[in-house]
All heavy atoms as TSV, in Angstrom:
chain	resi	resn	atom	element	x	y	z
A	1	ALA	N	N	-6.912	24.972	10.786
A	1	ALA	CA	C	-6.431	23.872	9.858
A	1	ALA	C	C	-5.906	24.467	8.575
A	1	ALA	O	O	-5.084	23.989	7.895
A	1	ALA	CB	C	-7.638	22.972	9.498
A	2	MET	N	N	-6.388	25.729	8.226
A	2	MET	CA	C	-6.009	26.356	7.062
A	2	MET	C	C	-4.382	26.646	7.101
A	2	MET	O	O	-3.651	26.528	6.123
A	2	MET	CB	C	-6.647	27.748	6.837
A	2	MET	CG	C	-8.064	27.658	6.366
A	2	MET	SD	S	-8.303	26.641	4.903
A	2	MET	CE	C	-7.419	27.574	3.675
A	3	PHE	N	N	-3.943	26.809	8.318
A	3	PHE	CA	C	-2.487	27.144	8.403
A	3	PHE	C	C	-1.685	25.914	7.896
A	3	PHE	O	O	-0.582	26.204	7.291
A	3	PHE	CB	C	-2.151	27.350	9.927
A	3	PHE	CG	C	-0.742	27.515	10.236
A	3	PHE	CD1	C	-0.045	28.720	9.823
A	3	PHE	CD2	C	-0.028	26.535	10.814
A	3	PHE	CE1	C	1.311	28.894	10.121
A	3	PHE	CE2	C	1.328	26.740	11.096
A	3	PHE	CZ	C	2.046	27.913	10.686
A	4	PHE	N	N	-2.175	24.726	8.254
A	4	PHE	CA	C	-1.348	23.586	7.823
A	4	PHE	C	C	-1.409	23.223	6.346
A	4	PHE	O	O	-0.478	22.614	5.822
A	4	PHE	CB	C	-1.977	22.351	8.512
A	4	PHE	CG	C	-1.689	22.278	10.042
A	4	PHE	CD1	C	-2.817	22.579	10.893
A	4	PHE	CD2	C	-0.357	22.323	10.565
A	4	PHE	CE1	C	-2.593	22.605	12.273
A	4	PHE	CE2	C	-0.237	22.427	11.954
A	4	PHE	CZ	C	-1.332	22.617	12.829
A	5	ASN	N	N	-2.371	23.769	5.699
A	5	ASN	CA	C	-2.510	23.543	4.203
A	5	ASN	C	C	-1.738	24.614	3.424
A	5	ASN	O	O	-1.732	24.546	2.285
A	5	ASN	CB	C	-3.938	23.640	3.829
A	5	ASN	CG	C	-4.792	22.499	4.425
A	5	ASN	OD1	O	-4.158	21.474	4.777
A	5	ASN	ND2	N	-6.019	22.575	4.480
A	6	PHE	N	N	-1.132	25.565	4.132
A	6	PHE	CA	C	-0.455	26.736	3.440
A	6	PHE	C	C	0.567	26.197	2.433
A	6	PHE	O	O	0.580	26.493	1.302
A	6	PHE	CB	C	0.044	27.694	4.430
A	6	PHE	CG	C	0.693	28.850	3.692
A	6	PHE	CD1	C	-0.083	29.713	3.031
A	6	PHE	CD2	C	2.109	29.025	3.698
A	6	PHE	CE1	C	0.517	30.832	2.279
A	6	PHE	CE2	C	2.666	30.026	2.992
A	6	PHE	CZ	C	1.851	30.982	2.380
A	7	GLY	N	N	1.492	25.338	2.969
A	7	GLY	CA	C	2.591	24.899	2.151
A	7	GLY	C	C	2.024	23.913	1.067
A	7	GLY	O	O	2.582	24.017	-0.083
A	8	ILE	N	N	1.165	23.030	1.326
A	8	ILE	CA	C	0.647	22.065	0.440
A	8	ILE	C	C	-0.103	22.758	-0.786
A	8	ILE	O	O	-0.078	22.300	-1.858
A	8	ILE	CB	C	-0.233	21.014	1.083
A	8	ILE	CG1	C	-0.359	19.768	0.246
A	8	ILE	CG2	C	-1.608	21.577	1.544
A	8	ILE	CD1	C	-1.076	18.620	0.985
A	9	ASN	N	N	-0.754	23.920	-0.519
A	9	ASN	CA	C	-1.631	24.547	-1.428
A	9	ASN	C	C	-0.667	25.164	-2.549
A	9	ASN	O	O	-1.155	25.372	-3.628
A	9	ASN	CB	C	-2.423	25.598	-0.866
A	9	ASN	CG	C	-3.803	25.193	-0.438
A	9	ASN	OD1	O	-4.378	24.359	-1.193
A	9	ASN	ND2	N	-4.238	25.429	0.758
A	10	ASN	N	N	0.517	25.422	-2.312
A	10	ASN	CA	C	1.459	26.104	-3.246
A	10	ASN	C	C	2.228	25.143	-4.030
A	10	ASN	O	O	3.070	25.462	-4.800
A	10	ASN	CB	C	2.370	27.111	-2.541
A	10	ASN	CG	C	1.622	28.345	-2.125
A	10	ASN	OD1	O	0.882	28.884	-3.064
A	10	ASN	ND2	N	1.703	28.822	-0.961
A	11	LYS	N	N	2.087	23.783	-3.758
A	11	LYS	CA	C	2.774	22.822	-4.452
A	11	LYS	C	C	1.787	22.346	-5.594
A	11	LYS	O	O	0.620	22.445	-5.514
A	11	LYS	CB	C	3.035	21.556	-3.699
A	11	LYS	CG	C	4.193	21.930	-2.693
A	11	LYS	CD	C	4.742	20.656	-2.053
A	11	LYS	CE	C	6.106	20.938	-1.434
A	11	LYS	NZ	N	6.096	20.577	0.087
A	12	THR	N	N	2.407	21.797	-6.691
A	12	THR	CA	C	1.556	21.220	-7.746
A	12	THR	C	C	0.939	19.920	-7.394
A	12	THR	O	O	1.603	19.225	-6.593
A	12	THR	CB	C	2.340	21.139	-9.089
A	12	THR	OG1	O	3.373	20.173	-8.912
A	12	THR	CG2	C	2.906	22.431	-9.544
A	13	VAL	N	N	-0.065	19.585	-8.146
A	13	VAL	CA	C	-0.587	18.243	-7.894
A	13	VAL	C	C	0.351	17.130	-8.163
A	13	VAL	O	O	0.559	16.205	-7.380
A	13	VAL	CB	C	-1.922	18.063	-8.729
A	13	VAL	CG1	C	-2.353	16.616	-8.757
A	13	VAL	CG2	C	-2.911	18.998	-8.356
A	14	LYS	N	N	1.187	17.400	-9.258
A	14	LYS	CA	C	2.167	16.431	-9.582
A	14	LYS	C	C	3.244	16.249	-8.444
A	14	LYS	O	O	3.628	15.063	-8.182
A	14	LYS	CB	C	2.875	16.879	-10.921
A	14	LYS	CG	C	3.984	15.829	-11.375
A	14	LYS	CD	C	4.512	16.310	-12.733
A	14	LYS	CE	C	5.462	15.172	-13.274
A	14	LYS	NZ	N	5.843	15.457	-14.619
A	15	GLU	N	N	3.719	17.389	-7.958
A	15	GLU	CA	C	4.692	17.244	-6.817
A	15	GLU	C	C	4.169	16.349	-5.620
A	15	GLU	O	O	4.897	15.620	-5.076
A	15	GLU	CB	C	5.066	18.624	-6.269
A	15	GLU	CG	C	6.075	19.464	-7.135
A	15	GLU	CD	C	6.221	20.760	-6.509
A	15	GLU	OE1	O	5.294	21.636	-6.550
A	15	GLU	OE2	O	7.294	21.078	-5.913
A	16	LEU	N	N	2.944	16.726	-5.275
A	16	LEU	CA	C	2.306	16.083	-4.179
A	16	LEU	C	C	2.013	14.623	-4.481
A	16	LEU	O	O	2.250	13.717	-3.601
A	16	LEU	CB	C	1.008	16.803	-3.781
A	16	LEU	CG	C	1.227	18.305	-3.291
A	16	LEU	CD1	C	-0.112	18.974	-3.330
A	16	LEU	CD2	C	1.844	18.298	-1.863
A	17	ARG	N	N	1.525	14.389	-5.625
A	17	ARG	CA	C	1.226	13.007	-6.118
A	17	ARG	C	C	2.443	12.174	-6.104
A	17	ARG	O	O	2.528	11.047	-5.534
A	17	ARG	CB	C	0.694	13.098	-7.520
A	17	ARG	CG	C	0.500	11.730	-8.130
A	17	ARG	CD	C	-0.183	11.892	-9.467
A	17	ARG	NE	N	0.445	12.566	-10.521
A	17	ARG	CZ	C	1.577	12.132	-11.129
A	17	ARG	NH1	N	2.064	10.996	-10.888
A	17	ARG	NH2	N	2.169	12.929	-12.066
A	18	MET	N	N	3.628	12.685	-6.627
A	18	MET	CA	C	4.849	11.977	-6.657
A	18	MET	C	C	5.374	11.776	-5.238
A	18	MET	O	O	6.030	10.746	-4.948
A	18	MET	CB	C	5.849	12.631	-7.653
A	18	MET	CG	C	5.273	12.464	-9.058
A	18	MET	SD	S	6.353	13.373	-10.279
A	18	MET	CE	C	7.556	12.028	-10.453
A	19	GLY	N	N	5.194	12.803	-4.514
A	19	GLY	CA	C	5.675	12.673	-3.054
A	19	GLY	C	C	5.003	11.540	-2.256
A	19	GLY	O	O	5.662	10.854	-1.425
A	20	ARG	N	N	3.805	11.221	-2.677
A	20	ARG	CA	C	3.123	10.115	-2.008
A	20	ARG	C	C	3.238	8.831	-2.833
A	20	ARG	O	O	2.755	7.814	-2.382
A	20	ARG	CB	C	1.589	10.463	-1.999
A	20	ARG	CG	C	1.291	11.779	-1.331
A	20	ARG	CD	C	0.371	11.693	-0.116
A	20	ARG	NE	N	0.664	10.624	0.809
A	20	ARG	CZ	C	1.417	10.865	1.972
A	20	ARG	NH1	N	1.898	11.979	2.276
A	20	ARG	NH2	N	1.526	9.882	2.724
A	21	GLY	N	N	3.922	8.917	-3.959
A	21	GLY	CA	C	4.268	7.721	-4.731
A	21	GLY	C	C	3.170	7.160	-5.609
A	21	GLY	O	O	3.147	6.072	-5.966
A	22	TYR	N	N	2.201	8.115	-5.962
A	22	TYR	CA	C	1.098	7.691	-6.861
A	22	TYR	C	C	1.451	8.033	-8.314
A	22	TYR	O	O	1.948	9.145	-8.626
A	22	TYR	CB	C	-0.209	8.439	-6.540
A	22	TYR	CG	C	-0.748	7.987	-5.159
A	22	TYR	CD1	C	-0.961	8.979	-4.238
A	22	TYR	CD2	C	-1.132	6.690	-5.001
A	22	TYR	CE1	C	-1.579	8.552	-2.977
A	22	TYR	CE2	C	-1.777	6.341	-3.767
A	22	TYR	CZ	C	-1.942	7.282	-2.784
A	22	TYR	OH	O	-2.485	6.897	-1.587
A	23	THR	N	N	1.004	7.156	-9.208
A	23	THR	CA	C	1.100	7.468	-10.634
A	23	THR	C	C	-0.186	8.219	-10.939
A	23	THR	O	O	-1.206	8.168	-10.132
A	23	THR	CB	C	1.088	6.214	-11.579
A	23	THR	OG1	O	-0.071	5.455	-11.287
A	23	THR	CG2	C	2.261	5.357	-11.254
A	24	VAL	N	N	-0.403	8.860	-12.090
A	24	VAL	CA	C	-1.651	9.493	-12.477
A	24	VAL	C	C	-2.836	8.470	-12.395
A	24	VAL	O	O	-3.839	8.743	-11.858
A	24	VAL	CB	C	-1.468	10.175	-13.855
A	24	VAL	CG1	C	-2.894	10.577	-14.404
A	24	VAL	CG2	C	-0.577	11.273	-13.844
A	25	LYS	N	N	-2.481	7.325	-12.938
A	25	LYS	CA	C	-3.537	6.287	-13.038
A	25	LYS	C	C	-4.031	5.844	-11.650
A	25	LYS	O	O	-5.193	5.675	-11.280
A	25	LYS	CB	C	-2.901	5.098	-13.715
A	25	LYS	CG	C	-3.957	3.968	-14.029
A	25	LYS	CD	C	-3.317	2.884	-15.000
A	25	LYS	CE	C	-4.283	1.769	-15.352
A	25	LYS	NZ	N	-4.532	0.894	-14.387
A	26	GLU	N	N	-3.036	5.640	-10.695
A	26	GLU	CA	C	-3.401	5.224	-9.334
A	26	GLU	C	C	-4.245	6.258	-8.597
A	26	GLU	O	O	-5.170	5.968	-7.935
A	26	GLU	CB	C	-2.038	4.928	-8.564
A	26	GLU	CG	C	-1.393	3.689	-8.944
A	26	GLU	CD	C	0.044	3.511	-8.379
A	26	GLU	OE1	O	0.597	4.511	-7.967
A	26	GLU	OE2	O	0.484	2.425	-8.244
A	27	LEU	N	N	-3.831	7.528	-8.739
A	27	LEU	CA	C	-4.607	8.597	-8.087
A	27	LEU	C	C	-5.930	8.715	-8.674
A	27	LEU	O	O	-6.895	8.864	-7.945
A	27	LEU	CB	C	-3.810	9.940	-8.364
A	27	LEU	CG	C	-4.391	11.104	-7.544
A	27	LEU	CD1	C	-4.448	10.843	-6.035
A	27	LEU	CD2	C	-3.423	12.302	-7.747
A	28	ALA	N	N	-6.126	8.550	-9.981
A	28	ALA	CA	C	-7.466	8.563	-10.594
A	28	ALA	C	C	-8.270	7.451	-10.121
A	28	ALA	O	O	-9.500	7.612	-9.791
A	28	ALA	CB	C	-7.286	8.439	-12.117
A	29	GLU	N	N	-7.698	6.280	-10.004
A	29	GLU	CA	C	-8.485	5.122	-9.512
A	29	GLU	C	C	-8.867	5.290	-8.094
A	29	GLU	O	O	-10.017	4.990	-7.694
A	29	GLU	CB	C	-7.616	3.893	-9.645
A	29	GLU	CG	C	-7.531	3.331	-11.061
A	29	GLU	CD	C	-6.647	2.203	-11.231
A	29	GLU	OE1	O	-5.902	1.805	-10.272
A	29	GLU	OE2	O	-6.473	1.699	-12.379
A	30	LYS	N	N	-8.023	5.916	-7.227
A	30	LYS	CA	C	-8.320	6.128	-5.886
A	30	LYS	C	C	-9.508	7.128	-5.704
A	30	LYS	O	O	-10.326	7.014	-4.912
A	30	LYS	CB	C	-7.104	6.737	-5.181
A	30	LYS	CG	C	-6.914	6.406	-3.718
A	30	LYS	CD	C	-5.563	6.664	-3.312
A	30	LYS	CE	C	-5.303	6.392	-1.855
A	30	LYS	NZ	N	-5.790	5.118	-1.312
A	31	LEU	N	N	-9.541	8.165	-6.672
A	31	LEU	CA	C	-10.583	9.142	-6.606
A	31	LEU	C	C	-11.814	8.721	-7.365
A	31	LEU	O	O	-12.793	9.422	-7.420
A	31	LEU	CB	C	-10.044	10.485	-7.164
A	31	LEU	CG	C	-9.022	11.152	-6.313
A	31	LEU	CD1	C	-8.437	12.309	-6.997
A	31	LEU	CD2	C	-9.792	11.796	-5.025
A	32	LYS	N	N	-11.658	7.568	-8.167
A	32	LYS	CA	C	-12.746	7.145	-9.059
A	32	LYS	C	C	-13.068	8.214	-10.118
A	32	LYS	O	O	-14.241	8.613	-10.371
A	32	LYS	CB	C	-14.016	6.757	-8.316
A	32	LYS	CG	C	-13.720	5.554	-7.381
A	32	LYS	CD	C	-14.926	5.137	-6.559
A	32	LYS	CE	C	-14.695	3.964	-5.717
A	32	LYS	NZ	N	-13.588	4.053	-4.717
A	33	VAL	N	N	-12.074	8.797	-10.692
A	33	VAL	CA	C	-12.160	9.796	-11.823
A	33	VAL	C	C	-11.357	9.274	-12.984
A	33	VAL	O	O	-10.503	8.415	-12.770
A	33	VAL	CB	C	-11.749	11.181	-11.453
A	33	VAL	CG1	C	-12.595	11.765	-10.254
A	33	VAL	CG2	C	-10.302	11.363	-11.046
A	34	GLY	N	N	-11.555	9.966	-14.084
A	34	GLY	CA	C	-10.711	9.498	-15.242
A	34	GLY	C	C	-9.258	10.000	-15.158
A	34	GLY	O	O	-9.005	11.130	-14.535
A	35	THR	N	N	-8.328	9.266	-15.792
A	35	THR	CA	C	-6.972	9.675	-15.690
A	35	THR	C	C	-6.755	11.009	-16.400
A	35	THR	O	O	-5.800	11.761	-16.060
A	35	THR	CB	C	-6.046	8.631	-16.470
A	35	THR	OG1	O	-6.656	8.303	-17.664
A	35	THR	CG2	C	-5.901	7.398	-15.563
A	36	SER	N	N	-7.556	11.292	-17.492
A	36	SER	CA	C	-7.421	12.637	-18.164
A	36	SER	C	C	-7.643	13.788	-17.248
A	36	SER	O	O	-7.035	14.822	-17.396
A	36	SER	CB	C	-8.427	12.627	-19.379
A	36	SER	OG	O	-9.724	12.544	-18.950
A	37	LEU	N	N	-8.668	13.597	-16.240
A	37	LEU	CA	C	-8.905	14.680	-15.309
A	37	LEU	C	C	-7.601	14.913	-14.473
A	37	LEU	O	O	-7.203	16.097	-14.257
A	37	LEU	CB	C	-10.049	14.352	-14.404
A	37	LEU	CG	C	-10.583	15.410	-13.428
A	37	LEU	CD1	C	-10.863	16.594	-14.087
A	37	LEU	CD2	C	-11.674	14.901	-12.609
A	38	ILE	N	N	-7.034	13.870	-13.989
A	38	ILE	CA	C	-5.839	13.995	-13.216
A	38	ILE	C	C	-4.624	14.597	-13.980
A	38	ILE	O	O	-3.990	15.545	-13.534
A	38	ILE	CB	C	-5.380	12.652	-12.580
A	38	ILE	CG1	C	-6.475	12.122	-11.663
A	38	ILE	CG2	C	-3.985	12.870	-11.690
A	38	ILE	CD1	C	-6.862	12.952	-10.382
A	39	SER	N	N	-4.544	14.145	-15.190
A	39	SER	CA	C	-3.448	14.650	-16.051
A	39	SER	C	C	-3.662	16.199	-16.385
A	39	SER	O	O	-2.775	16.995	-16.374
A	39	SER	CB	C	-3.510	13.955	-17.503
A	39	SER	OG	O	-3.217	12.601	-17.340
A	40	LYS	N	N	-4.962	16.544	-16.421
A	40	LYS	CA	C	-5.234	18.007	-16.623
A	40	LYS	C	C	-4.912	18.848	-15.570
A	40	LYS	O	O	-4.327	19.992	-15.799
A	40	LYS	CB	C	-6.813	18.093	-16.951
A	40	LYS	CG	C	-7.166	19.326	-17.672
A	40	LYS	CD	C	-8.577	19.304	-18.215
A	40	LYS	CE	C	-9.645	19.751	-17.150
A	40	LYS	NZ	N	-11.016	19.762	-17.688
A	41	VAL	N	N	-5.119	18.397	-14.325
A	41	VAL	CA	C	-4.743	19.231	-13.143
A	41	VAL	C	C	-3.290	18.939	-12.578
A	41	VAL	O	O	-3.053	19.614	-11.606
A	41	VAL	CB	C	-5.856	19.082	-12.005
A	41	VAL	CG1	C	-7.200	19.531	-12.452
A	41	VAL	CG2	C	-5.823	17.684	-11.367
A	42	ASP	N	N	-2.608	18.001	-13.164
A	42	ASP	CA	C	-1.331	17.634	-12.592
A	42	ASP	C	C	-0.353	18.835	-12.482
A	42	ASP	O	O	0.330	18.846	-11.502
A	42	ASP	CB	C	-0.641	16.551	-13.535
A	42	ASP	CG	C	0.033	15.472	-12.741
A	42	ASP	OD1	O	-0.268	15.220	-11.598
A	42	ASP	OD2	O	1.016	14.929	-13.365
A	43	GLY	N	N	-0.380	19.670	-13.437
A	43	GLY	CA	C	0.563	20.919	-13.323
A	43	GLY	C	C	-0.009	21.961	-12.533
A	43	GLY	O	O	0.651	22.984	-12.393
A	44	TYR	N	N	-1.194	21.972	-12.072
A	44	TYR	CA	C	-1.866	23.069	-11.284
A	44	TYR	C	C	-1.277	22.933	-9.832
A	44	TYR	O	O	-0.978	22.002	-9.295
A	44	TYR	CB	C	-3.374	22.923	-11.144
A	44	TYR	CG	C	-4.214	23.161	-12.350
A	44	TYR	CD1	C	-3.719	22.928	-13.577
A	44	TYR	CD2	C	-5.508	23.571	-12.232
A	44	TYR	CE1	C	-4.533	23.141	-14.743
A	44	TYR	CE2	C	-6.315	23.679	-13.277
A	44	TYR	CZ	C	-5.889	23.570	-14.561
A	44	TYR	OH	O	-6.702	23.798	-15.594
A	45	LYS	N	N	-1.191	24.253	-9.305
A	45	LYS	CA	C	-0.960	24.213	-7.864
A	45	LYS	C	C	-2.266	23.798	-7.172
A	45	LYS	O	O	-3.360	24.056	-7.764
A	45	LYS	CB	C	-0.613	25.700	-7.389
A	45	LYS	CG	C	0.801	25.998	-7.758
A	45	LYS	CD	C	1.245	27.366	-7.188
A	45	LYS	CE	C	2.680	27.467	-7.480
A	45	LYS	NZ	N	3.215	28.722	-7.299
A	46	LEU	N	N	-2.229	23.107	-6.033
A	46	LEU	CA	C	-3.391	22.528	-5.429
A	46	LEU	C	C	-4.415	23.668	-5.245
A	46	LEU	O	O	-5.621	23.424	-5.451
A	46	LEU	CB	C	-3.077	21.858	-4.177
A	46	LEU	CG	C	-4.097	21.003	-3.471
A	46	LEU	CD1	C	-4.618	19.963	-4.487
A	46	LEU	CD2	C	-3.733	20.335	-2.229
A	47	LYS	N	N	-3.993	24.774	-4.833
A	47	LYS	CA	C	-4.982	25.875	-4.491
A	47	LYS	C	C	-5.737	26.366	-5.793
A	47	LYS	O	O	-6.818	26.889	-5.652
A	47	LYS	CB	C	-4.305	27.089	-3.912
A	47	LYS	CG	C	-3.296	27.766	-4.798
A	47	LYS	CD	C	-2.622	28.954	-4.081
A	47	LYS	CE	C	-1.568	29.557	-4.976
A	47	LYS	NZ	N	-0.758	30.544	-4.246
A	48	ASN	N	N	-5.339	25.990	-6.933
A	48	ASN	CA	C	-5.962	26.383	-8.252
A	48	ASN	C	C	-6.754	25.223	-8.789
A	48	ASN	O	O	-7.319	25.474	-9.819
A	48	ASN	CB	C	-4.825	26.830	-9.227
A	48	ASN	CG	C	-4.183	28.139	-8.755
A	48	ASN	OD1	O	-4.670	28.826	-8.077
A	48	ASN	ND2	N	-2.878	28.198	-9.104
A	49	VAL	N	N	-6.814	24.107	-8.162
A	49	VAL	CA	C	-7.543	22.947	-8.617
A	49	VAL	C	C	-9.075	23.362	-8.251
A	49	VAL	O	O	-9.431	23.726	-7.219
A	49	VAL	CB	C	-7.221	21.677	-7.950
A	49	VAL	CG1	C	-8.209	20.543	-8.452
A	49	VAL	CG2	C	-5.800	21.353	-8.373
A	50	PRO	N	N	-9.995	23.193	-9.265
A	50	PRO	CA	C	-11.356	23.515	-8.999
A	50	PRO	C	C	-12.001	22.565	-8.102
A	50	PRO	O	O	-11.671	21.370	-7.999
A	50	PRO	CB	C	-12.067	23.543	-10.410
A	50	PRO	CG	C	-11.138	22.762	-11.286
A	50	PRO	CD	C	-9.690	22.887	-10.685
A	51	GLU	N	N	-12.970	23.029	-7.294
A	51	GLU	CA	C	-13.775	22.176	-6.358
A	51	GLU	C	C	-14.811	21.493	-7.268
A	51	GLU	O	O	-15.153	22.003	-8.417
A	51	GLU	CB	C	-14.497	22.966	-5.406
A	51	GLU	CG	C	-13.606	23.659	-4.357
A	51	GLU	CD	C	-13.005	22.703	-3.433
A	51	GLU	OE1	O	-13.202	21.435	-3.441
A	51	GLU	OE2	O	-12.275	23.170	-2.533
A	52	PRO	N	N	-15.342	20.217	-7.007
A	52	PRO	CA	C	-15.019	19.570	-5.682
A	52	PRO	C	C	-13.815	18.624	-5.758
A	52	PRO	O	O	-13.433	18.093	-4.800
A	52	PRO	CB	C	-16.207	18.704	-5.582
A	52	PRO	CG	C	-16.665	18.396	-7.049
A	52	PRO	CD	C	-16.256	19.689	-7.847
A	53	LEU	N	N	-13.106	18.638	-6.956
A	53	LEU	CA	C	-11.915	17.858	-7.084
A	53	LEU	C	C	-10.894	18.079	-5.934
A	53	LEU	O	O	-10.251	17.184	-5.376
A	53	LEU	CB	C	-11.297	17.922	-8.441
A	53	LEU	CG	C	-10.084	16.997	-8.739
A	53	LEU	CD1	C	-10.470	15.561	-8.536
A	53	LEU	CD2	C	-9.477	17.253	-10.065
A	54	LYS	N	N	-10.668	19.428	-5.745
A	54	LYS	CA	C	-9.615	19.782	-4.737
A	54	LYS	C	C	-9.824	19.263	-3.357
A	54	LYS	O	O	-9.004	18.627	-2.735
A	54	LYS	CB	C	-9.614	21.334	-4.615
A	54	LYS	CG	C	-8.656	21.921	-3.657
A	54	LYS	CD	C	-8.737	23.406	-3.632
A	54	LYS	CE	C	-7.957	23.977	-2.467
A	54	LYS	NZ	N	-8.034	25.402	-2.411
A	55	SER	N	N	-11.215	19.201	-2.960
A	55	SER	CA	C	-11.506	18.714	-1.610
A	55	SER	C	C	-11.320	17.116	-1.559
A	55	SER	O	O	-11.048	16.659	-0.475
A	55	SER	CB	C	-12.909	18.928	-1.295
A	55	SER	OG	O	-13.181	20.319	-1.235
A	56	ARG	N	N	-11.432	16.519	-2.740
A	56	ARG	CA	C	-11.156	15.098	-2.677
A	56	ARG	C	C	-9.763	14.761	-2.847
A	56	ARG	O	O	-9.225	13.708	-2.239
A	56	ARG	CB	C	-11.987	14.461	-3.879
A	56	ARG	CG	C	-13.573	14.637	-3.644
A	56	ARG	CD	C	-14.300	14.200	-4.890
A	56	ARG	NE	N	-14.090	12.754	-5.157
A	56	ARG	CZ	C	-14.413	12.159	-6.285
A	56	ARG	NH1	N	-14.910	12.942	-7.367
A	56	ARG	NH2	N	-14.179	10.971	-6.510
A	57	LEU	N	N	-9.001	15.579	-3.495
A	57	LEU	CA	C	-7.573	15.367	-3.598
A	57	LEU	C	C	-6.744	15.654	-2.314
A	57	LEU	O	O	-5.947	14.931	-1.927
A	57	LEU	CB	C	-6.955	16.297	-4.660
A	57	LEU	CG	C	-7.078	15.879	-6.084
A	57	LEU	CD1	C	-6.601	17.111	-7.028
A	57	LEU	CD2	C	-6.059	14.743	-6.407
A	58	LEU	N	N	-7.237	16.650	-1.570
A	58	LEU	CA	C	-6.442	17.161	-0.366
A	58	LEU	C	C	-6.075	16.060	0.581
A	58	LEU	O	O	-4.954	15.821	0.919
A	58	LEU	CB	C	-7.154	18.361	0.235
A	58	LEU	CG	C	-6.432	19.002	1.363
A	58	LEU	CD1	C	-5.148	19.634	0.763
A	58	LEU	CD2	C	-7.321	20.040	1.966
A	59	PRO	N	N	-7.146	15.274	1.070
A	59	PRO	CA	C	-6.821	14.268	2.097
A	59	PRO	C	C	-5.861	13.214	1.579
A	59	PRO	O	O	-4.981	12.761	2.359
A	59	PRO	CB	C	-8.133	13.671	2.489
A	59	PRO	CG	C	-9.185	14.419	1.707
A	59	PRO	CD	C	-8.531	15.340	0.825
A	60	ILE	N	N	-5.972	12.907	0.390
A	60	ILE	CA	C	-5.066	11.795	-0.282
A	60	ILE	C	C	-3.617	12.391	-0.435
A	60	ILE	O	O	-2.715	11.701	0.052
A	60	ILE	CB	C	-5.586	11.338	-1.559
A	60	ILE	CG1	C	-6.970	10.642	-1.391
A	60	ILE	CG2	C	-4.609	10.475	-2.328
A	60	ILE	CD1	C	-7.741	10.280	-2.556
A	61	LEU	N	N	-3.519	13.503	-0.971
A	61	LEU	CA	C	-2.218	14.139	-1.211
A	61	LEU	C	C	-1.602	14.578	0.108
A	61	LEU	O	O	-0.379	14.620	0.183
A	61	LEU	CB	C	-2.269	15.298	-2.160
A	61	LEU	CG	C	-2.775	14.886	-3.615
A	61	LEU	CD1	C	-2.845	16.138	-4.417
A	61	LEU	CD2	C	-1.766	13.846	-4.181
A	62	ARG	N	N	-2.366	14.807	1.107
A	62	ARG	CA	C	-1.792	15.217	2.413
A	62	ARG	C	C	-1.486	13.979	3.227
A	62	ARG	O	O	-0.740	14.084	4.205
A	62	ARG	CB	C	-2.954	15.942	3.166
A	62	ARG	CG	C	-2.450	16.887	4.293
A	62	ARG	CD	C	-3.505	17.895	4.694
A	62	ARG	NE	N	-4.746	17.164	4.915
A	62	ARG	CZ	C	-5.878	17.764	5.078
A	62	ARG	NH1	N	-5.960	19.052	4.987
A	62	ARG	NH2	N	-7.010	17.067	5.355
A	63	GLY	N	N	-1.975	12.819	2.770
A	63	GLY	CA	C	-1.614	11.524	3.507
A	63	GLY	C	C	-2.440	11.309	4.756
A	63	GLY	O	O	-2.031	10.544	5.592
A	64	ASP	N	N	-3.697	11.797	4.754
A	64	ASP	CA	C	-4.591	11.574	5.902
A	64	ASP	C	C	-4.828	10.128	6.179
A	64	ASP	O	O	-4.760	9.687	7.346
A	64	ASP	CB	C	-5.899	12.220	5.647
A	64	ASP	CG	C	-5.798	13.734	5.773
A	64	ASP	OD1	O	-4.671	14.333	5.898
A	64	ASP	OD2	O	-6.811	14.405	5.706
A	65	GLU	N	N	-4.989	9.294	5.184
A	65	GLU	CA	C	-5.290	7.915	5.400
A	65	GLU	C	C	-4.049	7.162	5.895
A	65	GLU	O	O	-4.265	6.074	6.589
A	65	GLU	CB	C	-5.934	7.221	4.182
A	65	GLU	CG	C	-4.986	7.096	3.080
A	65	GLU	CD	C	-5.344	7.791	1.838
A	65	GLU	OE1	O	-6.339	8.552	1.902
A	65	GLU	OE2	O	-4.688	7.710	0.786
A	66	ASP	N	N	-2.922	7.731	5.725
A	66	ASP	CA	C	-1.705	7.032	6.150
A	66	ASP	C	C	-1.655	6.963	7.822
A	66	ASP	O	O	-1.149	6.028	8.346
A	66	ASP	CB	C	-0.481	7.712	5.677
A	66	ASP	CG	C	-0.278	7.660	4.142
A	66	ASP	OD1	O	-1.159	7.051	3.560
A	66	ASP	OD2	O	0.635	8.215	3.693
A	67	SER	N	N	-2.254	7.921	8.329
A	67	SER	CA	C	-2.244	8.108	9.834
A	67	SER	C	C	-3.380	7.381	10.544
A	67	SER	O	O	-3.428	7.222	11.701
A	67	SER	CB	C	-2.239	9.523	10.179
A	67	SER	OG	O	-3.430	10.218	9.677
A	68	LYS	N	N	-4.364	6.841	9.699
A	68	LYS	CA	C	-5.414	5.980	10.214
A	68	LYS	C	C	-4.742	4.644	10.564
A	68	LYS	O	O	-4.467	3.820	9.627
A	68	LYS	CB	C	-6.545	5.894	9.304
A	68	LYS	CG	C	-7.352	7.154	9.169
A	68	LYS	CD	C	-8.643	6.943	8.464
A	68	LYS	CE	C	-9.494	8.181	8.427
A	68	LYS	NZ	N	-9.106	9.161	7.378
A	69	VAL	N	N	-4.854	4.275	11.790
A	69	VAL	CA	C	-4.233	2.967	12.228
A	69	VAL	C	C	-5.260	1.903	11.959
A	69	VAL	O	O	-6.408	1.992	12.266
A	69	VAL	CB	C	-3.923	2.946	13.721
A	69	VAL	CG1	C	-3.180	1.744	14.192
A	69	VAL	CG2	C	-2.950	4.190	13.988
A	70	PRO	N	N	-4.751	0.837	11.219
A	70	PRO	CA	C	-5.767	-0.188	10.705
A	70	PRO	C	C	-6.390	-1.064	11.790
A	70	PRO	O	O	-7.205	-1.955	11.502
A	70	PRO	CB	C	-4.926	-0.989	9.766
A	70	PRO	CG	C	-3.497	-0.803	10.279
A	70	PRO	CD	C	-3.547	0.564	10.894
A	71	TRP	N	N	-6.102	-0.990	13.013
A	71	TRP	CA	C	-6.789	-1.772	14.049
A	71	TRP	C	C	-7.940	-0.926	14.516
A	71	TRP	O	O	-8.606	-1.243	15.320
A	71	TRP	CB	C	-5.868	-2.257	15.191
A	71	TRP	CG	C	-5.340	-1.257	15.984
A	71	TRP	CD1	C	-6.002	-0.371	16.888
A	71	TRP	CD2	C	-3.858	-0.830	16.087
A	71	TRP	NE1	N	-5.139	0.469	17.472
A	71	TRP	CE2	C	-3.861	0.128	17.038
A	71	TRP	CE3	C	-2.763	-1.199	15.488
A	71	TRP	CZ2	C	-2.675	0.767	17.348
A	71	TRP	CZ3	C	-1.554	-0.651	15.846
A	71	TRP	CH2	C	-1.568	0.345	16.775
């Protein structure tokens, strides 16, 4: 699985967030964290985001829930 994360880890949170169409506020609400926290890491490459935030961001920014079929 690490292989698939290689490209995503070198992108910034902002690039990934915008690619999924989330505002800072929407992403913060999805993660149930403050917008200031997301703003703080927005310019970081994903691989540089500290845990446990990184583990929580990854599935959302990777779009894991998009592939879950709602039936």
